[in-house]
C-alpha positions as CSV (number, residue, x, y, z in Angstrom):
1,M,211.2,-305.2,40.1
2,A,208.0,-307.5,40.2
3,E,204.7,-305.3,40.3
4,I,204.0,-303.4,43.1
5,P,200.5,-304.1,44.4
6,Q,197.7,-301.6,45.5
7,I,198.0,-299.8,48.5
8,H,195.4,-300.8,50.9
9,D,196.2,-300.2,54.2
10,R,195.4,-296.1,54.8
11,S,195.2,-296.4,58.3
12,A,198.2,-293.5,59.2
13,M,194.6,-290.9,59.1
14,K,192.9,-290.9,62.5
15,L,189.6,-290.8,61.9
16,T,188.3,-291.0,65.6
17,P,189.8,-289.7,68.8
18,R,191.5,-291.6,71.5
19,G,189.7,-290.1,73.7
20,R,189.2,-286.4,74.7
21,I,191.7,-284.1,76.9
22,F,188.8,-281.2,77.2
23,H,186.3,-281.0,79.8
24,S,183.0,-280.0,77.9
25,D,181.4,-282.1,75.0
26,V,181.8,-279.1,71.7
27,S,180.4,-281.4,69.2
28,A,176.7,-279.4,69.3
29,F,179.4,-276.1,68.0
30,V,180.6,-278.9,64.5
31,P,178.2,-277.1,62.0
32,T,176.6,-279.7,59.1
33,D,178.5,-277.5,56.4
34,A,181.8,-275.8,56.5
35,P,183.3,-274.0,53.7
36,G,185.6,-276.2,51.6
37,V,184.7,-279.5,52.6
38,I,183.0,-281.9,50.4
39,D,180.8,-285.2,49.5
40,L,180.6,-287.0,46.2
41,A,177.4,-286.6,45.6
42,R,176.0,-283.0,47.6
43,M,179.0,-281.5,45.3
44,A,177.8,-282.5,41.8
45,P,177.2,-279.4,39.6
46,V,174.3,-278.5,38.1
47,Q,174.3,-279.4,34.1
48,P,172.1,-277.4,31.3
49,D,169.0,-279.6,31.6
50,G,168.8,-279.1,35.5
51,R,170.0,-282.3,36.7
52,R,173.0,-282.9,39.0
53,V,176.1,-284.8,37.2
54,D,175.6,-287.9,38.6
55,L,179.4,-288.6,40.0
56,V,178.3,-291.4,42.3
57,A,176.6,-293.8,39.1
58,M,180.7,-292.4,37.2
59,W,182.7,-293.5,40.4
60,E,180.7,-297.1,40.3
61,R,181.4,-297.4,36.5
62,A,185.0,-296.1,36.7
63,A,185.6,-298.1,40.1
64,P,186.8,-301.5,38.7
65,L,188.9,-299.4,35.7
66,L,190.9,-297.9,38.4
67,E,192.3,-300.9,40.4
68,T,196.1,-300.5,38.7
69,R,198.3,-298.8,40.3
70,D,196.5,-297.2,43.1
71,N,194.3,-295.1,40.5
72,D,191.1,-295.3,41.9
73,A,192.6,-293.4,46.0
74,H,194.5,-291.3,43.1
75,S,191.4,-290.4,41.4
76,L,189.4,-289.7,44.3
77,Q,192.1,-287.4,45.7
78,A,192.5,-285.6,42.2
79,L,188.8,-285.0,42.0
80,G,189.3,-283.4,45.4
81,I,192.2,-281.2,44.2
82,A,190.2,-280.3,41.2
83,T,186.6,-279.4,43.5
84,A,189.1,-276.5,44.8
85,L,190.6,-275.3,42.2
86,C,186.9,-274.7,40.3
87,A,186.3,-272.9,43.5
88,E,189.3,-270.8,42.9
89,L,188.8,-270.4,39.3
90,P,185.0,-269.6,38.2
91,D,185.3,-269.7,34.8
92,A,185.5,-273.2,34.8
93,D,182.6,-275.7,34.0
94,P,182.5,-278.0,36.6
95,V,180.3,-280.4,34.6
96,V,183.3,-280.6,32.2
97,T,186.3,-280.7,35.0
98,L,184.7,-282.7,37.2
99,P,183.4,-286.3,35.7
100,A,187.1,-285.3,33.6
101,I,189.4,-285.4,36.3
102,L,187.7,-288.3,37.9
103,L,187.7,-290.5,34.6
104,H,190.9,-289.7,33.5
105,D,193.1,-292.9,34.1
106,I,190.3,-295.2,33.7
107,G,192.8,-296.5,30.1
108,W,195.3,-297.7,32.4
109,S,192.9,-301.0,32.7
110,Q,193.8,-301.5,29.2
111,V,197.1,-301.7,29.9
112,P,198.9,-304.9,30.7
113,P,199.5,-304.3,34.0
114,H,203.2,-305.4,34.4
115,E,203.8,-302.8,32.0
116,V,202.0,-299.8,33.9
117,L,205.0,-299.1,36.3
118,G,207.9,-299.0,32.9
119,A,205.2,-296.5,30.9
120,I,206.1,-293.5,33.5
121,A,209.2,-295.2,35.4
122,P,211.4,-291.3,35.4
123,G,214.8,-292.0,33.2
124,G,212.8,-294.1,30.4
125,G,209.3,-294.3,29.9
126,R,207.2,-295.6,27.0
127,P,205.3,-293.0,25.6
128,E,203.6,-295.2,23.5
129,L,201.4,-296.6,26.3
130,V,200.8,-293.4,28.0
131,R,199.1,-292.3,25.1
132,M,197.5,-295.4,24.5
133,H,195.9,-294.8,27.9
134,E,194.5,-291.7,27.0
135,V,193.0,-292.9,23.9
136,E,191.7,-296.5,26.1
137,G,190.2,-294.0,28.5
138,A,188.9,-291.5,26.3
139,R,186.8,-294.3,24.2
140,L,185.6,-296.1,28.0
141,A,184.7,-291.6,29.7
142,R,182.7,-291.8,26.4
143,A,180.6,-295.0,27.1
144,I,180.7,-294.2,31.1
145,L,179.3,-290.9,30.4
146,T,176.6,-292.1,27.4
147,D,175.2,-295.2,30.0
148,V,175.0,-292.4,33.2
149,G,173.1,-289.6,30.7
150,H,175.2,-287.0,30.9
151,D,175.4,-283.9,28.7
152,P,176.1,-284.3,25.3
153,A,178.3,-281.2,24.3
154,A,179.7,-282.0,27.7
155,T,180.6,-285.8,27.1
156,D,182.4,-284.3,23.8
157,R,184.5,-281.9,25.8
158,I,185.6,-284.5,28.8
159,V,186.4,-287.2,26.1
160,E,188.9,-284.6,24.1
161,I,190.6,-283.4,28.0
162,I,191.3,-287.2,28.7
163,D,192.6,-287.9,25.0
164,G,196.0,-286.0,26.0
165,H,195.7,-285.3,29.4
166,D,199.4,-286.9,29.7
167,T,200.8,-285.8,26.8
168,R,199.3,-282.9,25.8
169,T,202.1,-280.1,26.5
170,H,199.2,-277.3,26.4
171,A,195.8,-277.0,28.1
172,L,192.9,-276.8,25.6
173,S,190.4,-274.7,28.2
174,I,190.3,-273.6,31.7
175,E,188.9,-277.1,32.4
176,D,191.9,-279.0,31.0
177,A,194.2,-276.9,32.5
178,I,192.7,-278.0,35.9
179,V,192.2,-281.4,35.3
180,K,195.8,-281.1,34.1
181,D,197.0,-279.7,37.3
182,A,195.0,-281.6,39.5
183,D,196.5,-285.2,38.6
184,K,200.0,-283.4,38.7
185,T,199.4,-281.7,42.4
186,W,198.1,-285.1,43.6
187,R,201.9,-286.2,43.5
188,V,202.9,-284.0,46.3
189,T,200.3,-285.0,48.9
190,A,200.6,-287.2,51.7
191,H,199.0,-290.4,49.9
192,G,200.8,-289.6,46.7
193,L,204.3,-289.8,48.2
194,D,202.9,-293.3,49.8
195,V,202.6,-293.9,46.9
196,V,205.4,-293.2,44.7
197,M,207.5,-294.7,47.2
198,E,206.3,-298.0,46.8
199,W,206.0,-297.9,43.3
200,F,209.5,-297.1,42.8
201,G,211.1,-298.2,46.4
202,L,212.1,-294.2,46.8
203,D,212.3,-293.4,50.7
204,R,209.9,-290.5,51.6
205,A,212.6,-288.0,51.0
206,Q,213.5,-289.2,47.7
207,A,209.6,-289.1,46.6
208,L,208.9,-285.8,47.5
209,R,211.9,-284.9,45.9
210,L,211.3,-286.5,42.6
211,C,207.6,-285.4,42.5
212,A,208.2,-282.0,43.2
213,S,210.5,-281.4,40.7
214,R,207.9,-283.2,38.3
215,V,204.9,-280.9,39.4
216,L,205.8,-277.2,40.5
217,D,207.1,-275.9,37.5
218,H,204.5,-277.9,35.2
219,L,201.6,-276.7,36.4
220,F,199.1,-274.3,34.6
221,T,196.9,-272.3,37.2
222,E,198.3,-270.3,39.8
223,P,195.6,-271.5,42.4
224,A,197.7,-274.8,41.7
225,R,201.0,-273.9,42.6
226,A,200.0,-272.3,45.4
227,L,198.2,-275.6,46.5
228,A,201.2,-277.7,45.2
229,R,203.9,-275.5,47.5
230,G,201.9,-275.8,50.6
231,F,201.9,-279.4,50.1
232,I,205.3,-279.6,49.2
233,A,206.2,-277.8,52.4
234,V,203.8,-280.1,54.8
235,N,205.4,-283.1,53.3
236,S,209.0,-281.8,54.0
237,V,208.5,-280.2,57.6
238,A,206.7,-283.8,58.5
239,M,210.6,-285.6,57.8
240,W,212.2,-282.8,60.0
241,T,214.6,-284.2,62.9
242,Q,212.5,-281.6,64.7
243,F,208.8,-282.8,63.8
244,T,209.4,-286.8,64.0
245,S,211.3,-286.3,67.0
246,L,208.6,-284.6,68.7
247,A,207.1,-288.4,68.8
248,D,209.3,-289.4,71.4
249,E,208.4,-286.6,73.7
């Protein structure tokens, strides 16, 4: 099968309404901030020296290295999942966790593009290429973190997490567990299913069964298991005929 391109059309997400059914404008009652709503700049945690983690600068440097197999969108959504998990697991250090998940897959940029999907395909895989992306990702991440002036001790821990985030079967720390869980949980999101469908030519029901079988029993934290079950359930309902037929009414 030829290399599958990036999925650039994400227009299914509604960002503006078609109109307004209610007679009055309620926008004045919408809060400026709300629990759980995050922004890449404002969500940045504070480092030991009092400076905020520069997630925006990290993203700007990482984005060109994340263009393979939709890793750019994957990494941003996994960052969102990791942020939610950090809120539920307060012992985790976001100064370590958030940069680690944002940068975890930059090493795929060093693997020949036509070999990337073969490295992770069900029923086979190329473990040497998976390991290659971890090693190269750790190297590239250290360079990015150093360039943006990230805390040196946190940098060492981030590099250690990235170097083994897929192949290591145990978690080194709660931060490592969150990175692993956020990475996997993304697969059962709506965007994760969209991407997996295109990777392997599966219909949505097949993609959901494949991803659910490779996610739910492989998570380290209870909040991630609850989140994944919620995604799986909602995406299941979205394919029920009782649900899809509503569009015709």
